C-alpha positions in Angstrom: 0.0 0.0 0.0 3.0 2.3 0.4 3.2 2.5 -3.4 -0.5 3.4 -3.7 0.0 6.1 -1.1 2.9 7.7 -2.9 1.0 7.6 -6.3 -2.1 9.2 -4.7 0.1 12.0 -3.2 1.8 12.5 -6.6 -1.7 12.7 -8.2 -2.7 15.3 -5.7 0.4 17.3 -6.2 -0.1 17.3 -10.0 -3.7 18.4 -9.6 -2.6 21.3 -7.3 0.2 22.4 -9.7 -2.0 22.2 -12.7 -4.8 24.1 -11.0 -2.3 26.8 -10.0 -1.2 27.2 -13.6 -4.7 27.5 -14.8 -5.7 29.9 -12.0 -2.8 32.1 -13.0 -3.6 31.9 -16.7 -7.3 32.8 -16.0 -6.3 35.6 -13.7 -4.1 37.2 -16.3 -6.9 37.0 -18.9 -9.4 38.7 -16.5 -7.0 41.4 -15.3 -5.0 42.5 -18.2 -6.2 44.3 -21.3 -5.4 42.8 -24.7 -2.4 45.1 -25.3 -0.8 43.9 -22.0 -1.6 40.3 -22.8 0.4 40.7 -26.1 3.3 42.1 -24.2 3.4 39.2 -21.7 3.6 36.6 -24.4 -0.1 36.0 -25.0 -0.2 37.6 -28.5 -2.4 34.9 -29.9 -4.9 35.3 -27.0 -4.8 39.1 -27.3 -5.9 38.9 -30.9 -9.2 37.2 -29.9 -12.3 39.3 -29.2 -12.6 40.3 -25.5 -15.7 38.1 -24.8 -13.7 35.1 -26.1 -10.8 35.9 -23.9 -13.1 36.1 -20.9 -14.8 32.8 -21.9 -11.4 31.0 -22.1 -10.5 32.5 -18.7 -13.8 31.4 -17.2 -13.3 27.8 -18.5 -9.7 27.8 -17.1 -11.0 29.0 -13.8 -13.8 26.4 -13.6 -11.4 23.6 -14.6 -8.9 24.7 -12.0 -11.7 24.7 -9.3 -12.8 21.3 -10.5 -9.3 19.9 -10.0 -9.2 21.3 -6.5 -12.7 20.5 -5.4 -12.0 16.8 -4.3 -9.0 17.9 -2.3 -10.5 21.0 -0.6 -14.2 20.2 -0.4 -14.4 16.4 -0.5 -16.1 16.1 -3.8 -15.7 12.7 -5.7 -12.4 12.4 -7.5 -14.4 11.8 -10.7 -15.0 15.6 -10.7 -11.3 16.2 -11.0 -11.0 13.8 -13.9 -13.9 15.5 -15.7 -12.3 18.9 -15.1 -9.0 17.6 -16.4 -10.8 16.3 -19.5 -12.4 19.7 -20.1 -9.0 21.4 -19.7 -7.4 18.9 -22.1 -10.0 19.8 -24.7 -9.3 23.5 -24.1 -5.6 22.8 -24.6 -6.3 21.1 -27.9 -7.7 24.4 -29.1 -4.8 26.3 -27.5 -2.3 24.0 -29.2 -4.0 24.5 -32.5 -4.1 28.3 -32.2 -0.4 28.5 -31.2 0.7 26.2 -34.1 -1.4 28.0 -36.7 0.0 31.3 -35.6 3.6 29.8 -35.7 4.2 30.4 -32.0 6.6 27.5 -31.1 7.0 28.3 -27.4 3.3 28.8 -26.9 2.6 25.6 -28.8 5.1 23.7 -26.6 3.6 25.0 -23.4 0.1 24.1 -24.7 1.2 20.6 -25.6 2.8 20.1 -22.2 -0.4 21.2 -20.5 -2.5 19.1 -22.8 -0.4 16.0 -21.9 -0.6 16.8 -18.2 -4.4 17.4 -18.2 -5.1 14.3 -20.4 -3.0 12.2 -18.0 -4.9 13.5 -15.1 -8.2 12.8 -16.9 -7.5 9.2 -17.6 -5.5 8.2 -14.5 -7.8 6.2 -12.2 -8.2 6.9 -8.6 -5.7 5.1 -6.4 -7.3 3.7 -3.3 -5.2 4.2 -0.2 -5.8 1.9 2.7 -4.0 1.5 6.0 -0.3 1.1 5.7 
């Protein structure tokens, strides 16, 4: 059971770090005007209409909260997997946008986040019993 305990802790840490990244990304989209977004490396996002930017930020915020809800509020872990799946779909779109605008660094970051969220979406819960 020690292995299961460590894997469960790793899963929790990955959920927290992923949620933190998406909370930060959402916060930037809510707080910065498009001109500032372009200056901080989000030129592709800055080119979108403001309502679309706010929609993407809202989806990132909801996904991040979904990743944290099982840890903080005791919701079923299935909610975190669903949130991760939703974020993975969002990252498919982000990857496509970055690639079509020839932004290699942005595309690399989006693909890493896609891989992470997809992994969290398909990784089953690891039951942890007494050691």
